[in-house]
C-alpha positions as CSV (number, residue, x, y, z in Angstrom):
1,M,17.5,-15.4,53.3
2,S,15.2,-14.0,50.7
3,S,15.0,-15.6,47.2
4,P,15.9,-13.6,44.0
5,V,12.3,-13.8,42.9
6,G,11.3,-12.3,46.3
7,N,13.8,-9.5,45.8
8,I,12.4,-8.7,42.3
9,L,8.8,-8.7,43.6
10,E,9.8,-6.5,46.5
11,T,11.6,-4.0,44.2
12,L,8.6,-3.9,41.9
13,T,6.2,-3.3,44.7
14,K,8.3,-0.4,46.0
15,M,8.5,1.1,42.5
16,R,4.7,0.8,42.1
17,E,4.1,2.4,45.5
18,R,6.4,5.3,44.6
19,A,4.4,5.8,41.3
20,K,1.1,5.8,43.2
21,Q,2.5,8.5,45.6
22,G,3.3,10.7,42.7
23,I,7.0,10.3,42.9
24,A,8.7,11.0,39.6
25,R,9.0,7.9,37.5
26,H,12.4,6.6,36.3
27,A,14.1,8.5,33.5
28,I,14.4,5.2,31.6
29,L,10.7,5.3,30.8
30,R,11.1,8.7,29.2
31,E,13.8,7.3,27.1
32,A,11.7,4.3,26.1
33,S,8.8,6.6,25.1
34,V,10.8,8.1,22.3
35,L,12.0,4.8,20.8
36,T,9.9,2.5,18.6
37,H,11.7,-0.5,20.3
38,F,14.7,-1.2,22.5
39,D,16.9,-3.8,24.1
40,L,16.3,-4.1,27.8
41,F,19.9,-4.6,28.7
42,E,21.3,-1.9,26.4
43,L,18.8,0.8,27.5
44,S,19.3,0.1,31.2
45,E,23.0,-0.4,31.4
46,H,23.9,3.3,31.3
47,H,21.8,4.0,34.4
48,A,23.5,3.8,37.8
49,D,20.6,1.7,39.1
50,G,20.5,-0.5,36.1
51,E,18.9,-3.4,37.7
52,E,15.9,-1.4,39.0
53,A,15.7,0.4,35.6
54,M,15.5,-2.9,33.7
55,L,12.9,-4.3,36.1
56,L,10.8,-1.1,35.6
57,L,11.1,-1.5,31.8
58,M,10.0,-5.1,32.1
59,D,7.0,-4.1,34.2
60,S,5.9,-1.3,31.8
61,A,6.9,-2.6,28.3
62,V,5.8,-5.6,26.3
63,P,8.1,-8.0,24.3
64,L,7.9,-7.6,20.5
65,T,8.2,-10.3,17.8
66,K,9.9,-8.0,15.4
67,P,12.7,-7.2,15.7
68,E,13.5,-10.2,17.8
69,N,14.4,-9.9,21.5
70,T,13.2,-6.3,21.7
71,W,10.6,-4.5,23.8
72,G,8.3,-1.5,23.3
73,L,5.9,0.6,25.2
74,P,2.1,0.3,24.7
75,L,0.6,3.3,22.9
76,A,-1.4,4.6,25.9
77,D,1.7,4.5,28.2
78,R,3.8,6.1,25.5
79,Q,1.3,8.9,25.1
80,T,1.2,9.6,28.8
81,L,5.0,9.7,29.1
82,L,5.4,12.0,26.1
83,A,2.8,14.3,27.6
84,R,5.2,14.9,30.5
85,F,7.9,16.5,28.3
86,D,7.8,20.3,28.5
87,D,8.5,20.9,24.8
88,R,10.1,19.5,21.7
89,A,13.6,20.7,22.8
90,E,13.3,18.5,25.8
91,V,12.4,15.5,23.6
92,Q,15.4,16.4,21.3
93,A,17.7,16.4,24.3
94,C,16.4,13.0,25.4
95,L,17.0,11.6,21.9
96,K,20.6,12.9,21.9
97,T,21.4,10.8,25.0
98,L,20.4,7.6,23.1
99,E,23.2,6.8,20.6
100,N,21.8,3.5,19.3
101,R,18.3,4.6,18.3
102,P,16.3,2.2,16.0
103,N,16.9,2.7,12.3
104,N,13.4,2.5,10.9
105,R,10.9,4.7,9.2
106,L,8.6,5.3,12.3
107,Q,11.6,6.4,14.4
108,T,12.7,8.7,11.6
109,A,9.2,10.1,11.4
110,L,9.0,10.9,15.1
111,E,12.4,12.6,15.1
112,L,11.3,14.6,12.0
113,L,8.3,15.8,13.9
114,M,10.4,16.8,16.9
115,T,13.2,18.6,14.9
116,S,12.0,19.7,11.5
117,P,8.4,21.0,11.3
118,D,9.2,22.7,8.0
119,A,10.5,19.4,6.5
120,V,7.2,17.8,7.5
121,A,5.2,20.5,5.8
122,G,7.4,20.1,2.7
123,L,6.9,16.3,2.7
124,L,3.2,16.7,2.8
125,A,3.2,19.4,0.0
126,Q,5.2,17.1,-2.3
127,G,2.8,14.3,-1.7
128,Q,5.0,11.7,-3.3
129,D,6.2,9.4,-0.4
130,T,3.1,7.6,0.8
131,A,5.0,5.4,3.2
132,Q,6.7,8.4,4.9
133,I,3.5,10.3,5.2
134,A,1.8,7.2,6.7
135,D,4.7,7.1,9.2
136,I,4.2,10.7,10.1
137,L,0.5,10.0,10.8
138,D,1.5,7.1,13.1
139,A,4.1,9.2,14.9
140,L,1.5,12.0,15.4
141,S,-0.6,9.5,17.4
142,W,2.3,9.2,19.9
143,I,2.0,12.9,20.8
144,E,-1.8,13.0,20.7
145,K,-2.0,13.9,24.4
146,A,0.9,16.4,24.3
147,P,-0.3,19.6,22.7
148,Q,2.9,21.3,23.8
149,L,4.7,19.1,21.3
150,Q,2.3,19.8,18.4
151,T,3.0,23.5,18.0
152,G,3.7,24.3,14.4
153,L,2.9,20.8,13.2
154,P,0.0,19.7,11.0
155,D,-2.9,18.0,12.7
156,A,-3.8,14.4,12.1
157,D,-6.7,15.3,9.8
158,T,-4.4,17.3,7.5
159,V,-1.8,14.5,7.4
160,R,-4.6,11.9,6.8
161,Q,-5.9,14.0,3.8
162,A,-2.3,14.4,2.5
163,L,-1.9,10.6,2.7
164,L,-5.1,10.0,0.8
165,D,-4.1,12.5,-1.9
166,A,-0.6,10.9,-2.2
167,R,-2.1,7.4,-2.6
168,R,-4.5,8.7,-5.1
169,Q,-1.7,10.3,-7.2
170,A,0.6,7.3,-6.8
171,P,-0.6,5.5,-10.0
172,L,-0.2,8.8,-12.0
173,R,3.4,9.2,-10.7
174,R,4.2,5.7,-11.6
175,L,3.0,6.3,-15.1
176,V,5.0,9.5,-15.6
177,G,8.2,8.1,-14.1
178,D,11.4,10.1,-14.0
179,N,12.2,10.7,-17.7
180,F,9.2,12.4,-19.2
181,Q,10.1,14.9,-21.9
182,G,8.5,16.6,-24.8
183,R,4.8,16.6,-25.7
184,E,4.7,20.4,-25.1
185,E,2.2,21.0,-27.9
186,V,-0.2,18.3,-26.7
187,L,0.0,19.5,-23.1
188,A,-0.7,23.0,-24.2
189,K,-3.9,21.9,-26.0
190,M,-5.0,20.1,-23.0
191,Q,-4.3,23.2,-20.9
192,A,-6.4,25.3,-23.3
193,Y,-9.3,22.8,-22.8
194,L,-9.0,23.1,-19.0
195,D,-8.9,26.9,-19.1
196,D,-11.9,27.3,-21.4
197,P,-14.7,28.6,-19.1
198,A,-17.5,27.7,-21.6
199,M,-16.3,24.1,-22.2
200,Q,-19.1,21.5,-21.8
201,D,-17.7,18.7,-23.8
202,V,-15.2,15.8,-23.4
203,L,-11.7,16.0,-24.7
204,I,-10.5,12.9,-26.4
205,L,-6.7,12.1,-26.4
206,H,-6.2,9.5,-29.1
207,G,-3.4,7.5,-30.6
208,P,-2.3,3.9,-31.2
209,D,-1.6,1.4,-28.4
210,G,1.6,2.1,-26.5
211,I,2.0,5.6,-27.8
212,G,2.0,7.1,-24.3
213,K,-1.6,8.3,-23.8
214,S,-1.8,7.3,-20.2
215,T,1.6,8.9,-19.5
216,V,0.6,12.2,-21.0
217,L,-2.8,12.0,-19.2
218,A,-0.9,11.5,-15.9
219,K,1.7,14.2,-16.6
220,F,-1.0,16.8,-17.4
221,A,-3.0,15.9,-14.2
222,L,0.0,16.1,-11.9
223,D,1.2,19.4,-13.3
224,A,-2.3,20.9,-13.1
225,A,-2.6,19.8,-9.5
226,E,0.8,21.2,-8.7
227,R,0.0,24.5,-10.3
228,K,-3.3,24.6,-8.3
229,D,-5.3,24.8,-11.6
230,V,-7.8,22.2,-10.3
231,D,-9.6,21.5,-7.1
232,T,-9.2,17.8,-7.5
233,V,-8.3,15.0,-10.0
234,I,-10.4,11.9,-10.4
235,Y,-8.8,9.0,-12.1
236,L,-11.1,6.4,-13.7
237,N,-8.9,3.6,-15.2
238,L,-11.3,1.4,-17.2
239,D,-8.9,-1.5,-16.9
240,R,-10.1,-1.9,-13.3
241,P,-12.7,-4.8,-13.2
242,I,-15.0,-2.7,-11.0
243,L,-15.5,-0.3,-13.9
244,R,-17.7,-1.8,-16.6
245,P,-17.9,0.4,-19.6
246,E,-21.1,-1.3,-20.9
247,E,-22.7,-0.4,-17.5
248,P,-22.3,3.3,-17.2
249,L,-23.6,3.4,-13.6
250,S,-20.4,1.8,-12.5
251,L,-18.4,4.8,-13.7
252,L,-20.8,7.2,-12.1
253,L,-20.6,5.4,-8.8
254,D,-16.8,5.4,-8.8
255,L,-16.8,9.1,-9.6
256,V,-19.0,9.8,-6.6
257,T,-17.0,7.5,-4.3
258,Q,-13.7,9.2,-5.1
259,L,-15.3,12.7,-4.7
260,T,-16.7,11.6,-1.3
261,Q,-13.2,10.6,-0.1
262,Q,-11.8,14.0,-1.1
263,F,-14.6,16.4,-0.1
264,T,-15.4,15.1,3.3
265,E,-17.4,18.3,4.2
266,N,-19.9,17.4,1.5
267,A,-19.9,13.7,2.3
268,D,-23.7,13.6,3.2
269,M,-24.8,15.0,-0.2
270,L,-22.3,12.8,-2.1
271,Q,-23.3,9.7,-0.2
272,M,-26.9,10.4,-1.0
273,A,-26.0,10.7,-4.7
274,G,-24.1,7.4,-4.4
275,H,-27.1,5.8,-2.8
276,E,-29.3,6.9,-5.7
277,V,-26.9,5.4,-8.2
278,R,-26.8,2.1,-6.3
279,S,-30.5,1.9,-6.0
280,L,-31.0,2.4,-9.7
281,E,-28.3,-0.1,-10.5
282,Q,-30.0,-2.6,-8.2
283,K,-33.5,-1.9,-9.6
284,L,-32.3,-2.4,-13.2
285,S,-30.4,-5.6,-12.4
286,Y,-33.5,-7.1,-10.8
287,S,-36.1,-5.9,-13.3
288,R,-34.2,-6.5,-16.5
289,E,-32.6,-9.9,-16.1
290,N,-32.1,-10.5,-19.8
291,E,-30.8,-7.0,-20.6
292,S,-27.6,-5.1,-19.9
293,L,-27.8,-2.2,-17.6
294,L,-27.2,0.0,-20.6
295,E,-30.3,-1.4,-22.3
296,S,-32.2,-1.1,-19.0
297,A,-31.2,2.5,-18.6
298,A,-32.4,3.2,-22.1
299,S,-35.8,1.9,-21.3
300,D,-36.0,3.6,-17.9
301,G,-34.9,7.0,-19.1
302,D,-36.7,9.0,-16.4
303,D,-34.9,7.2,-13.6
304,W,-31.6,7.5,-15.5
305,D,-31.9,11.2,-16.0
306,M,-33.0,11.8,-12.4
307,V,-29.9,10.0,-11.0
308,I,-27.5,11.9,-13.3
309,S,-29.2,15.1,-12.1
310,V,-28.7,14.2,-8.5
311,V,-25.0,13.4,-9.0
312,A,-24.5,16.6,-11.1
313,L,-26.2,18.7,-8.4
314,A,-24.0,17.2,-5.7
315,I,-20.9,18.0,-7.8
316,S,-22.1,21.5,-8.5
317,D,-22.3,22.1,-4.7
318,L,-18.7,21.1,-4.0
319,P,-16.6,23.9,-2.5
320,G,-13.9,25.7,-4.6
321,D,-13.9,27.6,-7.8
322,R,-11.4,25.7,-9.9
323,S,-11.9,22.8,-12.3
324,I,-12.7,19.3,-11.2
325,L,-10.6,17.2,-13.6
326,V,-11.8,13.7,-14.5
327,L,-9.4,11.4,-16.3
328,V,-10.9,8.4,-18.2
329,D,-8.0,6.2,-19.1
330,T,-8.0,3.2,-21.5
331,F,-11.2,4.6,-23.1
332,E,-10.7,1.9,-25.8
333,Q,-12.5,-0.4,-23.4
334,V,-15.6,1.7,-24.1
335,Q,-14.8,1.9,-27.8
336,R,-14.7,-1.9,-28.1
337,H,-18.4,-1.9,-27.3
338,G,-19.3,0.2,-30.2
339,N,-21.0,3.6,-30.9
340,R,-24.1,2.8,-28.8
341,V,-22.1,2.5,-25.6
342,V,-19.9,5.5,-26.5
343,S,-22.9,7.6,-27.3
344,K,-24.6,6.7,-24.0
345,L,-21.5,7.7,-22.0
346,W,-21.1,10.9,-24.0
347,R,-24.7,11.9,-23.2
348,M,-24.1,11.2,-19.6
349,T,-21.0,13.4,-19.5
350,H,-22.7,16.2,-21.3
351,A,-25.6,16.1,-18.8
352,L,-23.1,16.2,-15.9
353,M,-21.1,19.1,-17.3
354,H,-24.2,21.1,-18.1
355,V,-25.2,21.1,-14.4
356,A,-21.7,21.1,-13.0
357,P,-19.7,23.4,-15.3
358,R,-16.5,23.0,-13.3
359,L,-16.2,19.4,-14.6
360,R,-13.5,18.9,-17.2
361,I,-13.3,15.3,-18.6
362,I,-10.4,14.0,-20.6
363,A,-10.6,10.5,-22.1
364,A,-7.6,8.7,-23.5
365,G,-8.4,6.1,-26.2
366,R,-7.3,4.7,-29.5
367,L,-10.0,6.2,-31.7
368,E,-10.6,9.9,-32.2
369,E,-14.5,9.7,-32.0
370,Q,-15.1,12.3,-34.7
371,Q,-18.8,11.7,-34.6
372,F,-19.1,12.7,-31.0
373,T,-16.7,15.6,-30.3
374,D,-14.6,18.2,-32.0
375,N,-12.3,18.3,-29.0
376,R,-9.5,15.9,-30.1
377,V,-5.8,15.8,-29.5
378,A,-3.7,13.3,-31.4
379,L,-0.6,11.6,-30.0
380,D,2.1,10.8,-32.6
381,V,5.5,9.2,-32.3
382,F,8.4,11.3,-30.9
383,E,10.4,13.5,-33.2
384,R,14.2,13.1,-33.0
385,S,14.5,16.2,-30.8
386,D,12.0,14.6,-28.3
387,V,14.1,11.4,-28.3
388,A,17.3,13.5,-27.7
389,R,15.7,15.2,-24.7
390,V,14.5,12.0,-23.1
391,L,17.9,10.3,-23.5
392,S,19.8,13.3,-22.3
393,K,17.7,13.6,-19.2
394,A,18.2,9.9,-18.4
395,S,22.0,10.1,-18.9
396,K,22.3,13.5,-17.2
397,T,25.0,14.4,-19.7
398,P,24.9,15.0,-23.5
399,L,25.1,11.9,-25.7
400,S,26.7,11.6,-29.1
401,D,24.6,12.5,-32.1
402,Q,25.3,9.1,-33.6
403,L,24.0,7.2,-30.5
404,I,20.8,9.4,-30.6
405,D,20.4,8.8,-34.3
406,D,20.8,5.0,-33.8
407,I,18.2,4.9,-31.0
408,Y,15.8,7.1,-32.9
409,T,16.0,4.9,-35.9
410,L,15.7,1.7,-33.9
411,T,12.7,2.8,-31.9
412,D,11.0,4.7,-34.7
413,G,10.3,7.4,-32.1
414,H,7.8,5.2,-30.3
415,P,7.5,6.6,-26.8
416,L,7.4,3.2,-25.0
417,T,10.6,1.9,-26.6
418,V,12.3,5.3,-26.2
419,Q,11.6,5.2,-22.5
420,L,12.9,1.6,-22.5
421,A,16.1,2.9,-24.1
422,A,16.4,5.8,-21.7
423,S,16.1,3.5,-18.7
424,F,19.0,1.4,-20.0
425,V,21.1,4.5,-20.8
426,G,20.5,5.9,-17.3
427,R,21.7,2.7,-15.7
428,A,24.7,2.2,-17.9
429,G,26.0,5.8,-17.8
430,P,27.1,7.8,-20.9
431,D,30.7,6.7,-20.8
432,A,29.8,3.0,-21.3
433,F,28.8,3.8,-24.9
434,D,32.3,4.9,-25.8
435,D,33.1,1.2,-26.0
436,P,32.0,0.1,-29.6
437,E,31.5,-3.5,-28.4
438,F,29.2,-2.5,-25.6
439,R,27.4,0.0,-27.8
440,Q,26.6,-2.7,-30.4
441,Q,25.6,-5.2,-27.8
442,Y,23.2,-2.6,-26.3
443,L,21.6,-1.8,-29.6
444,S,21.1,-5.5,-30.4
445,Q,19.5,-6.0,-27.1
446,L,17.2,-3.0,-27.6
447,E,16.2,-4.5,-31.0
448,E,15.3,-7.8,-29.3
449,E,13.3,-6.1,-26.5
450,K,11.5,-3.7,-28.8
451,R,8.8,-6.1,-29.9
452,D,8.2,-7.4,-26.3
453,A,7.9,-3.8,-25.1
454,L,5.3,-2.9,-27.8
455,L,3.3,-6.1,-27.0
């Protein structure tokens, strides 16, 4: 009498022989190929030959640690199995037979690819959900060997670029949030700067700390990108440790690095420019041990001018005919170092813009820099009408004039505290403020949090 182990081995041997002879593989493998993970018993129990089906799964799949007690197909096997489907309709039919499909992002991404190519295109165009775009890219790898399933879908390079763009814009979207209102006059002035074909100077957006400079900067950039007014947006946040305002080459190098990521077809020229920046930075570091790089650059003017020219020429050769928008956020980090550092950076930007006239550079800082530019836009506190718009958008229904007046008086129209108030109004709902006790409690809480928010 044969043992159970012997029966299992015999069954597996027969299955493998049939596979070698080109006999169609079990349908359960096709089902497994469209699932991120599965339970062996659950997937095999609806097949008439459930025992053989489960053994075949065990022979083909691998156990997973997450979720526990589940299995999944290796990528190469999954790609081979998916390549055997005739078209997406056949994949959809297979999915419909599986009622308890995994509820995770990657499974959703595969099913979106198979059922809604237009939705995929819309997702990439919006460029907001970086996690979902990354899942789309992963799911595309499943059908890499199945061209018949890719018809009408974006290729992997397109999705990869969309993911890069979305990740690049994510900090800007976080700054803008959901309740941005007002600032039409400021945004219009920034648009006029962008549209001026003869512009070769920096625009400084200035105002006190917490007034919303970064938010306006981000809003303008996102709107310009959405309207296709620019070929790209570069974001230099001087709060990042890698950017050292007193060492201008660090800003120049980050500019080149970001451009290289976005203009891959010009990567060679941009990488050469980046190499020149690094070489000069290294040379100055080694040869001027007791000087800052700014002082070294001042004494090695020829090398400095040459490197800026190389970078500017690389930028001028980039494809496209629209502006290249460069945002320099928290410019007060430069301003803290005094006029000498500001002047050096200003001369660098002028040299870049002279050779690469598509560049438009907007810096947001606390001081207006009258001695360096006539291009200045001031940010002031919100007017009452601005506060009303922000609060109404957050609440989604009109608020009483008295509540708006109370919040306007309490916040002094300061954008940061107005946004704080709007966030609370949105969570509480407009009806909550009909209760006088709740209303007073909220206003008292806002008063307490106002100082912390400004700090």
